[in-house]
C-alpha positions as CSV (number, residue, x, y, z in Angstrom):
1,M,0.1,-0.1,0.0
2,N,1.9,3.6,-0.9
3,D,0.8,6.7,0.9
4,G,-1.3,8.1,-1.1
5,T,-3.5,4.9,-0.7
6,A,-3.3,5.3,3.2
7,N,-3.8,8.8,3.9
8,K,-7.0,7.9,1.8
9,S,-8.3,5.4,3.8
10,R,-7.1,7.5,7.1
11,R,-8.9,10.6,5.4
12,R,-12.4,8.4,5.1
13,F,-11.8,6.3,8.7
14,L,-11.6,10.0,10.5
15,I,-14.6,11.6,8.6
16,G,-16.8,8.2,9.3
17,A,-15.9,8.2,13.0
18,T,-16.4,12.0,13.1
19,T,-19.9,11.9,11.5
20,A,-20.8,8.9,13.6
21,V,-19.7,10.8,16.8
22,S,-21.7,14.2,15.5
23,A,-25.0,11.9,14.8
24,V,-24.7,10.3,18.6
25,G,-23.7,13.7,20.1
26,G,-26.8,15.3,18.4
27,V,-29.5,12.8,19.4
28,G,-27.8,13.0,22.8
29,A,-28.7,16.4,23.0
30,A,-31.9,16.7,21.1
31,V,-33.4,13.7,23.9
32,P,-33.5,16.3,26.7
33,F,-34.6,18.9,24.6
34,V,-37.8,17.4,23.2
35,G,-38.3,15.8,26.3
36,S,-38.6,19.2,27.9
37,W,-41.8,19.3,25.5
38,N,-43.7,16.9,27.2
39,P,-45.6,18.3,30.8
40,S,-44.1,17.9,34.2
41,A,-44.8,15.4,36.7
42,K,-46.2,17.6,38.7
43,A,-48.9,19.1,36.0
44,L,-49.5,15.5,34.9
45,A,-50.2,14.6,38.7
46,A,-52.6,18.1,38.8
47,G,-54.9,16.7,35.9
48,A,-54.5,13.5,36.9
49,P,-57.5,11.3,37.7
50,I,-57.7,10.7,41.9
51,T,-59.2,7.4,43.2
52,I,-61.2,7.6,46.4
53,D,-62.0,5.2,49.1
54,I,-65.4,5.8,50.6
55,S,-66.1,2.4,52.2
56,R,-66.0,4.0,55.9
57,L,-68.0,7.0,55.2
58,E,-70.6,7.4,57.4
59,P,-74.3,8.9,56.4
60,G,-74.3,12.7,57.0
61,E,-70.4,12.5,57.1
62,L,-68.0,14.8,54.6
63,L,-64.8,12.5,53.9
64,G,-61.8,13.4,55.2
65,P,-59.0,14.1,55.0
66,M,-60.2,15.9,52.1
67,P,-59.1,14.7,48.7
68,A,-57.7,17.4,46.1
69,W,-58.3,16.8,42.2
70,R,-56.2,19.6,39.9
71,G,-55.3,21.7,43.1
72,Q,-58.9,21.7,44.1
73,P,-60.4,20.4,47.4
74,V,-63.5,17.7,46.5
75,F,-66.2,17.2,48.9
76,V,-67.4,14.0,49.3
77,M,-70.5,13.0,51.6
78,R,-72.9,10.2,52.0
79,R,-76.4,11.7,52.4
80,D,-79.4,10.2,54.7
81,E,-83.0,9.5,54.2
82,T,-83.7,13.3,55.8
83,T,-81.5,15.2,53.6
84,L,-82.7,13.3,50.4
85,S,-85.7,14.3,51.1
86,N,-85.0,18.2,52.0
87,L,-83.2,18.3,48.4
88,K,-86.6,17.0,46.7
89,E,-89.1,19.4,49.0
90,H,-87.4,22.9,49.5
91,T,-86.0,24.1,46.6
92,A,-87.7,27.6,46.7
93,H,-84.9,29.5,47.7
94,L,-82.3,28.2,45.1
95,A,-81.1,30.1,42.0
96,D,-80.7,27.4,39.7
97,P,-82.8,24.1,40.9
98,A,-82.9,21.9,38.1
99,S,-79.0,22.5,37.3
100,E,-80.0,24.0,34.2
101,K,-76.4,25.3,33.2
102,P,-74.4,22.5,31.5
103,D,-70.7,23.5,32.6
104,Q,-71.4,23.1,36.2
105,Q,-71.9,19.6,36.0
106,P,-71.7,16.4,33.5
107,D,-75.1,15.3,31.9
108,Y,-75.6,12.2,34.4
109,A,-75.6,14.9,37.6
110,Q,-78.2,17.3,36.0
111,N,-80.7,16.0,38.6
112,E,-82.3,16.8,42.0
113,F,-79.6,15.4,43.9
114,R,-76.5,16.5,41.2
115,S,-74.8,12.9,41.7
116,R,-74.3,9.9,40.0
117,K,-75.7,8.0,43.1
118,P,-78.4,9.9,44.8
119,E,-76.7,9.0,48.5
120,L,-73.4,10.1,47.3
121,M,-72.5,13.8,47.0
122,V,-69.3,14.7,44.7
123,L,-68.5,18.4,44.6
124,V,-65.5,20.6,43.8
125,G,-65.5,22.2,47.5
126,I,-64.7,26.1,45.7
127,C,-67.4,29.3,46.2
128,T,-68.3,30.2,42.7
129,H,-67.8,33.6,43.7
130,L,-64.2,34.5,44.2
131,G,-62.9,30.9,45.0
132,C,-62.9,30.6,48.7
133,S,-63.7,27.3,50.1
134,P,-67.3,27.0,52.2
135,Q,-67.7,25.1,55.2
136,L,-70.0,22.5,55.6
137,F,-73.1,23.1,58.2
138,A,-74.8,19.9,57.6
139,E,-77.3,20.2,60.4
140,V,-80.9,21.1,60.1
141,Q,-81.1,24.1,62.6
142,P,-81.1,27.8,62.9
143,Q,-77.8,29.3,61.9
144,D,-76.7,32.9,62.5
145,F,-76.4,33.7,58.5
146,D,-80.1,31.4,58.2
147,A,-82.8,31.5,60.5
148,D,-84.2,28.1,58.3
149,W,-81.3,26.8,57.8
150,R,-81.4,23.4,56.1
151,G,-77.9,22.2,55.8
152,G,-75.8,22.9,53.0
153,F,-72.7,25.1,52.8
154,F,-71.7,28.8,53.8
155,C,-68.9,30.8,52.3
156,P,-68.5,32.8,55.6
157,C,-66.0,35.5,53.3
158,H,-68.8,36.8,51.3
159,G,-72.0,35.0,52.6
160,S,-72.8,32.5,49.9
161,K,-75.0,29.5,50.7
162,F,-75.5,26.2,48.9
163,D,-77.6,23.5,49.6
164,L,-76.4,19.5,49.8
165,A,-76.3,19.3,46.3
166,G,-74.3,22.0,45.7
167,R,-77.4,24.4,44.7
168,V,-76.7,27.6,45.4
169,Y,-79.3,30.0,46.9
170,S,-81.0,33.1,45.2
171,G,-79.9,36.6,46.3
172,V,-76.1,35.6,47.2
173,P,-72.8,36.7,45.8
174,A,-72.1,33.2,44.0
175,P,-73.5,33.5,40.7
176,D,-73.7,29.4,39.9
177,N,-73.8,26.0,42.1
178,L,-70.7,24.1,43.2
179,R,-69.4,22.1,40.5
180,V,-69.4,18.3,40.1
181,P,-66.2,16.8,38.8
182,P,-66.7,14.0,36.3
183,H,-66.5,11.0,38.1
184,Y,-67.3,7.2,38.2
185,F,-67.7,4.3,40.7
186,V,-65.6,1.4,40.5
187,N,-67.2,-0.6,42.9
188,D,-69.9,0.4,46.1
189,N,-66.6,1.5,47.7
190,V,-64.2,3.3,45.4
191,I,-64.8,6.5,43.6
192,V,-62.5,8.0,40.5
193,I,-62.6,11.7,40.2
194,G,-61.7,13.3,37.0
195,L,-62.8,10.8,34.3
196,D,-66.2,9.9,33.3
197,S,-66.0,6.3,33.1
198,E,-63.3,3.4,33.0
199,N,-62.8,3.9,29.3
200,S,-62.7,7.9,29.2
C-alpha cells in the first residue's frame, strides 16, 4: 500500500468516525430538548384522575382528609334519607334548582341530587364567587346566617350559601352552583374523580 492510498483510507476512517460521533452527540442533545416538551410530573399529577376509598364514610359525614383534584378540594359526602328528602322538597330558595347550566356538572349529574348515586355527593369545594372554600353546616337548625337553615355549605368570606347538592341560594354573591367534577364508581366503595368512565 503506498502513502496516497493509506492517507485516503485514514481520511475516510476519520470522516466516518467524526460523522458517527456527531450523530450520537446530536441525538444526545435532542433527547432532553424534546423531553422538555412533555408536561412535568407535577403538571400530570395536577390533572390526573384520583381514586378515593369511601368504604368508611358514614351517612352525614364529609370525607376526610379531604381529597384534592387539580389542586382543588373535593367534597365527598354520604347523604341520609332526610337530606335526600329535603333536597327534593325545599327548592324555592334556590337560584338554579334544576342545574340548568351544563358546564357545572356532567349530564349524569343534572338531577335533583346532582350525582350518579343519590346518597353520594361529589363536589369541587370552591365557591363560584371568588374561589373561597365554603364550610359544611350539615345540621338542619337555625344558624346565625340563616334562621331557616336546612343543611349545606356556607362561605363565610362573602355570605354565599349552597344546599347539600351544591345548589346556590338566590340573592347571594355566588352566581352558580358548586361544580360537580367528572367521576364514576368502580364499585360501592371506590370512586374515581377526573374521568366519566373507566374508558375515558
